[in-house]
C-alpha positions, 0 to 999 in steps of 0.5 A: 433105734434112731428116729427117722428124721424124714418122718413128718412128725419129727421134721423141724417145723417150718419157721418161715411159715407165715403166722397170718393169712394175707386176707387177715393182714388186709383186715388188720390194715383196714381196721387200722385205717378206720381207727383214724376216725376216732383219733384226734387231729394231731394224732392223725398227722403224727400217725402219718408221719410214723407210717411214712417213716415205717415205709422207708425203714421197711425198705432199709430192712429189705436191703439189710437182709442182704447184709448192706445198709444204705445211708442214701434213703433220703435221696430215694425219698426225693427221686424214688425207684427210678434213681434206684434202678440207675444206681442199683446195678452200679453199687451192687458189686460192693458190700458192707461198709463200702456199700454204705459209704458210696450211698452216703457219698451219692446222697451228699452229692445230691444234697449239694446240687439241691442246695445250689438249685435256685429253681427248687428254692435252694436251701429253703425248699418250696411249699406244696398245696393241700393234697387232693384224691383223684380230683377230690379237694377236701376243704375240711382240714380234719377230712384232709388229714384223714385222707392223707392218713388213710392213703399213707396207712393202706399204702404202707400196710400193703407194702408190709404185706408184700415185704412179708411175702417177699421175705418168704419167697425164693428172692428173700431166702436168697437175700439171707444167703447173700448176707451170710456168704455171697461167694456160695450163692454164686456157686449155686448159679444165683447172681448176688449182684442181681439179688442186691440190685432188686432189693435196692430198687425195692428200697428206693421205691419204698423211699420214693413213696415215703417222701411223697407222704412226708411232703404232703403231710408237712406241705414243704420239702427242702434239701434236708430230706437228702441230708445224711442225718435224715437217712440216719434216722431211718436207719435207727428205725430199721435197727430198732426193728431188726430185720426178722419181722415186718410188724416190728418196723411199724412198731418201732416207727410209731414208738420212735415218733411218740418218744420224739414228740412227747419228749420234745413237748415236755423236755424241749431242751433235752429231748435229743438226750431222751431219744438217745437213751431210748435208742441205747436201751433198745439196742442194749436189751434187744440187740436183735431188734423189737421183732425179737420179742415175738420171733423168740417166743414163736421159735420157742413154741416150735421148738417145743412142738418139735421136741415132743414127738422126738421125746415120745419116739425115744420113750417108745424105743427105750 
């Protein structure tokens, strides 16, 4: 007697089921925000930059679920979702290396235009004043840094919650299907180009918000934001995190920023070497990204739970 695969006890567990309730995630974001009250001032600035990088890397992960990687996120950091809405439908018909090269070319064209623009300061860029919140100006530098940290963490956290819901929605599952075989997705009546376009616009919106936080944290912006090496750093964060977990994006961004800061402090002449060794180590030992550490354990737990009823059923039959 074969076990009935339609029995609820024998069905494969839903691996896409969220492990945390959205309200629990919101509570975690609030806790991380309040934790900034006890952090040193220099750590607030570092955490703000890490949250900014995590937000733009999260957009790359959203786009990577369709099998495409953008090297123009620095461009998105300058212009945001509006530019993504214009460019997205034009490049969505391409995929793989062609998609990446097109975004790289567009970002370099825009970089050249910014360098030649005297109204925006040319290659030197321009400075901005201390940010305010709904008209409130913070004269205390500590309070101003905490305000920016809180807004960056809350925005990035809410974006992470939205991305988690997106990954488990029909659009998120269709993105994975496009990654595997876009032709079969078209046969199902779903436009693969539309899926890629929507993900590209979401990534551009995240990049625009990230660029705003980076601008306010550094109080300076220059065309280097649109240069391809800047986009490469964000792609590194996405590669470190992997595309399976949203939380891994924040862990990877914070880890990369810490390694960069401390190696630059203690090894100022060879900090790029330390950063490169760190990246190579993660890629070699965690080829699926940092998120594979807990995704793998979760799959093992689900697998053992699913195997137990089948083994019991076989024991009863025998």
